[in-house]
N, C-alpha and C positions, 0 to 999 in steps of 0.2 A: 573403220567401217561405220561407226555410229554417226559420225558427222554427216556423211552424204545422205544417210537415211533420214536424219532429222531435217536436213536441208530440203530434201524432196517433200517431206510431210508439210513443212512450212510453206513451200511453194504451192502445193495443192490446196492447203487451207486458205492462203491468200487469194488464189484464183477462185475458189468456191465462194468466198465472201464477196469478191468483186462481182461474180456472176449473180449472186443473190441480190446485191444492191442494185445491179443493173436491171434485173427483172422487176424489182419493186418500182423503180423509176419508170420503166416502160409501161408497166401495168397502170400506174397512175396517169401517165400521159395519154394512153390510148383507150382507157376504159370508157365504155359507153355510158352516157348519162341516162338514168331512168327517171322519167317524169314521176314525181310523187303521186300524181293522180292514178297512175297505173298500179302502183303498189297498194294504195288505199282501195281502189276499185276491186282489185284481186281479193282483198280481205273480206269484202262484203258479198262476194258471189257465192253460189251454192257450195263450191268446193269439191264436188264429186267428179268433175271432169267427164260428165256424161255425154257431152256433145249435143245436147238438146237445142242449144242456141245456134247450131250449124257450124261451130268452130271446133278445132281439135281438142280444146280443153279450156279451163278457166283462164289460164295464162294467155293463151292465144286470143281469147275473147276480150280480155281486159286490154291487151295491146291494140286490138283492132278498134275498140271503142275510142281509146285515147288518140291513136295516131292515124286511123283510117276513117274515122267518123261513123263507125258501125252503130247500129241501133242499140242504145243502152238498155232497152227494155225487153231483151230477149230471154233473160234468165228467169225461169219461173220460180226458182228457189232464192232469188236475191232480195235484198231489202231495198225496195224502190226509193224510199225516203232517204236512205243513206246514200244511194247513188246520186240522187238529185243534189244533195248537199256537196258531194265530192265534185261533181261536174258543173255545178252552178246553173243547171237547167232543170226544168220540171220533167220527171220521168214517170210515166204511168206504169203501175205494176202489171207485169205480164199475166194475163189471165191463165189460171191453172188449166193444164190440159192433161189428158190421160190416154193410155192405150185402150182400145176396145176391140174385142175379138168378135168378128161378124159371123158367129156360128153358135148354135145352141144344140148341136148334135152330140150330146153325151151318149154314153154306151147304150142306154136304154132306147134312145130314139134313133141312133145311127149305129146299129150293130156292125160287127166285123164280118166280112166275107171269108177272111182267112187270117192266120196269125203269122207274125214275123218272129222267127226264132233267133235270128242272128243280129238283129239291129234294134236300136231304140233311137233312131234318128229320122226326123221328119223329112229331111232332104233325100235320104236314101229311099225311104218308103214312097216318096213322090215319084221315083223312077219306076216303081213297080206297076203292073197292069192296073188301070183304074186309079192311078195316082194315090195309092195307099190301100190299106186293108179294109176300110169301111165302105159301106154301101154308097154313101154320097161321096163322089170323087172330089167335090169342092170343099168338103167339111174338114174340120180340124183333125189332124192325124193323132194328136195326143201324145207324141213322144217327147215333147218338152224342150225343143231347141230354144224356143223363146224364153223359157224359164232359165235355161242354162246361161244365156247371154245377159240376162237382166242384172244390172249392177246394184239394184235396190231390193232384190228378193221380193219383187212385187207380183210375180206370176206363179201360180200353182196349177198342176194338172190334177183336176178333180173329176173322177169318173170318165176319164178319157177325153177331157176337154180343158183347154187352157182358160184359166180364169184370172183376171187382173184385180189386184187389190188397189183400189183407187186412192187410198190414203198413202200408200208407199210409192206409187208410180210417179215418176218425174218427167214422163213424156220424152225420154231421150231418143226413142225411135230405134233402138237396137233390135227389139223384138220384131218391128216392122220389116227391117232389112233382112232378118234371118228366116222369116216364114216363107217357105217355098210356094205356098198357095195364096200368098198376099191377102191373108184373112184379117190382118190387124191394121186398124186405122188409129190416127191420133186425133182425138176430138176434144172439144171443150169439156171440162169436168162438169159443168152445169147443164150439159146437153140432156134433155129430159127424155126424148123419144128416140129410139134407135131401131134399126133393122137387124135382127140377129140371124142373118142368113147370107150366104154368098153364092148360092147355086145359080148357074147360068142355064140350067135345064128348063124345059117347059113343064107345064102343070103336072101331067101324068107321071113323067119321069122323076120330077121332084118328090111327089108324094110316095112313089114306090121306094124311095131311098130314105125319106125322113118325113114324118107326119106333120112337122111344123115348118116345112120349107116355103119360101116365097114362090108363088105361082105366076107372078108378073101380071096380075089381072088389071092393075091400074086403078082400082077403086080408091086407093089412098091418094093418088094423084088428083082425081076429081074431087075428093073430099077436102083437100088442103086449100084454105082460103088465101094463102100467101105464095102459092106456086113453089113451095119449098121441096117438093118431091118429084123425082123423075124415075121412070122405069126404062132402063137400058139393058139390052141383052137378057131380058126376062127377070131382072132383079131390081127392086126398089132401092133408091138412094135418097137420103134426107140431107138437104143443105142446111146445116146447123145455123148458118148466119142468117137464114131467112125464117127459121122455125120460131113460132110464137108460143109453142107449148100448149096448143089448144086441145090436142089429143084426138082430133077428128080422124086422123089417119089410123090410129090404133083402134078406134071404134069400128071403122069400116073394114079393116083387114080381115078377110074370112079365114086366113090361116093363123091369125093371132101371132104373127111373126114380128109385128111392130109392137114394141113393149115400152113401158115406162121404167126408167132406170131407178128412180127413187120416189 
């Protein structure tokens, strides 16, 4: 009985070895070649897979740059000099951008009409009457969905208002996507003047909800020498690509809702 068992074991062993050798040969024959540039480029990218470049992650972005001709300057956390050396072309460093919350309605200025007992979710509160518990239906709900999805721990809820840490923020846009009220923009980090309001209400309704809301008066538009400001649906917007940081808009704003960031 021992001989047949040993024979069977030997046959199985030989077959296993042959299969293993065959797989090795096939893997070598059919393995895809990876451009060394792709591997080098991947090593100098930010590494957080944040998606701020518009691709699924650093691997996808590196592959798109090498094989599809994607813009190599989209990663704000990458070493532009190293990328230039790898690709053999001049790559300009991506200007740092950050998320900005277009609201200044903390608890003292935008108090609650009622309390939520069973939820701490901005998206659920948005479905409630008035789009949330606070007097201003356009303001930050303060439940922190943006903070929860931030992969860089760059957002804190302070006194009922989302506040972005500019040093930590990598402008990945995940907070922008999750905010049900669309309060968050991605702006250049060096943007000096911003509008800290998103209310689409008219003057009296704005002031009844928040003492510092934009009333859409248009004085900032007339004061801007570069036509960098527009008022649409009763709210002022600054085109940061045109802004020359003169501060004329902030000086003229009667609500003092246009502020200097630094």
